[in-house]
N, C-alpha and C positions, 0 to 999 in steps of 0.2 A: 421471491419475494419480490415486493414492490418497495419502495423507499417508505411509503403511507404503514403498512404492513411491517418492517421491520424497527421503526419508530416504537410505534404502539409496543410491538414485542421488548425493547429495551426500555421505554421512558413511559409506559401508559398512554395518558393523554398527556401528560405535561412535557411537550416537545414541538417546538416550533420552528419552521425553516421559512425562508425566502429565496426564489428559486431566478436564477439569473440562466437564461438558459438552461445547458447543460449544467450548470453548479450552484451550488446551492451554500449558503450559511445559515446558522440559526443558534439556538439554544433547547438543551433539554436538563430536566433535575431529576438527579438518582436519590434516592435516600435523601432526599432535601439541599441536596446539592447541586447548583450548575455547573453542565459541560458543556463549553462552546462545540458546535458541529458545523462541518463541512464535509465538501464531497461531491460526486459528480450522480447523475440520476439517468433513468432512461437509457440506458445503453448508447448512449449517443458516444460518439470521437470527441476527446477533451481538444479542443481546439487552441490556438496561442492567446487569442481573448479568454477564454475560459480560463485557460492556467493564471493570465494576469491577473483577472477575478479573485480567486481564491486566493493567490498569493497578497492581495491587497485586503482581502477581508481577513485573513491571519497575522498581516501585520498590522492589521488596527486593534487587533485582538491582543498582541504582546503589549502594546504601549499602554492599556489599561490595568489598571489596577484589581486585582483578586486572586490572580491566580489562577485561576478555570482552566481545568484540563482539556486538551484538545481532543476530538476522535473523530476521528477522516474517516467518510463513509462511500464506498468505494462500488461503480458498476458501469462502468465506460468501456466502449469501444477501439481501445489504442488510443493514437495521437490521430487528431484531423489528417489527411491524406489527399493533401492538396499544394498545388504549385504557390498559389498564394502564400501557404505558411510559410514554405522553405524558404521562400525570396524575405518575408519580412523576419528569419530565422528565428521558426518556434523552439528549435532548440535551446535557445538563452531565454525565451519566458519559461519552459520546463526545469532548466536549470537554476530560474529567479525563486520558482514557486518552490523545489526541493530547498532551496538554500534558509526559504522564508521559516518552513516545515524544520529545517534545523535548528534554525536561530532561537523559535517557538522552548526547543527539547533543551537548548545553551542558557536559555534564562530560568531555566528551573520550571518550566511548564510539564506533567506528563503529557505525553504525545504518543497517543496509539492510533491504528488503523484497521480497519474492517470488509475483507471483500464480502459482498454479500450479496453479488451476483457475479457481475464478469468484471474483468481488472487487464488488460490486456498490453503489452510495449510499453508507450511511452507516456500512456494513462495509468499506469501500475508504477513505474520506475520512478515517475516524482512525485506523485501521492501518495505510494501506497509503500512502497518500497525506503521510501525518504523518511520515515517516521522511526520512531525510538523502534519498536516491536510491532508486528503486523500478526492479525487473526484472520481467519476463514469462516462462512459457513463449509458445510461438508458439499453440498452441492454447486458452492462456486466454481467457478471457468476461470484457470488462471493459465495465462503463458506470456511470454517475453517476444517469441520469435517462433512463427510453426516452421515444420521442417524443410517445405516447400522454399519459405522465403531465405531458411539459412544454406539450404544449397544453394539457391542463386549467387549468394553473398561469399560464402566461401570458397564458392567453385568447387565443392565435393558432391560426387552423387547420392541420389537422394536414399537409395539404396544404403549407402553406406551411415548415414544419419540415423537413418530407421534399427541397424543392425548395432547402434552405438545406443541409440534410444532404449534399447532393451535392457544395456545393462549398467546405465548412469543415469539417474535422474533431471543432469545437468544438459539435456539433447533433450527431456521428456517434456510435455507441457502438462497442468495437470495441478489438482490441490492439494494432491496425497508426492506428486514429486516437491512440489514446492516446502511441503513441509519435511520431508527428507533433508532437503537442502539446508534446512534450518531457517530458510525465509519467512515461513510461517509457524510464530510461534506456538497455534496449537489451534484445534478446530471447536466450534462454537454449537453444540449439542442443544438441546433439551431448554435450562432456563435463560433465556439471553442477556436478563436484567442481571443474574447473579454471577454471569460470566462477565460481564462489563463492571461489575463492582468489584469483583476480584483484578480484574486488568489496573482499575485506575487506585487500587491500594496500594499508598505512596512505599508502603513496606514491604511489598512483593520486587524481586529484584530477579531480572531475566537477563539468561545465558546468552552473548555472542552466537550470528550466524554460526559462525566457525566450529564453535564448541558444541551448538546443537548437530551442525550438519555431519561432523564427524561422532557424537553417538548415535545419530540417523542412519549410520550406513552409506549419507547421503556426498558427503564431501569427507575422503579421508586423510588427504594430504593439505585441504587448505591451511588450517592452524599451525601445521609443524611449516607449511613454505613461510607462512608469516612470522612465523619465530626466527625462520632463520635469517630474511632476512632486517629484523630488525636485529639479532645479534650479529650481523656483520655488520651493519649502520654503525 
């Protein structure tokens, strides 16, 4: 699904965005209420410049009165892989973006993310996982690191990682595995505008990733471990 198709399903004709390379910002109107829109489009990698542009747009939004909720829409192919990106410290730009999204939530804004096509690695972690709650379309493609790259970094045989993947969502890509881990709150099917309205309802509360992961069998020890650490501290 393209961004234009998604906006039509979410807001009818009441949405406008301005593109700056692979990122965009704008506004949609749902049931008469404005929603601030941010995100990535076209399946392009998210560069340091793109992350900086998004962060700036979110900071500008935070300074404005009105308290519009933030909807972050994601379709990106990881972070941009280039030596120049590493040399300018792209990890700091991504961290800055994540902090800006977190600040919006701390300022009382409702902040949600929706993966509508693909979100991979740094592009997902900085702009999607940093939101208070993240949703996805069933056909979305999600992964933080593929097994071949994981094998190179961890120095573990690829065959062992494939074996671990069969029994643990932690090692497996795909939207269903991220749902099992609790990172994806739910999958949106059918009436997308209805799903968005429910997600933006201030009366609705969301469970933590640890709670959802435990309930869904994806992360059975995360809540126990975190509580044990806090108790010891």
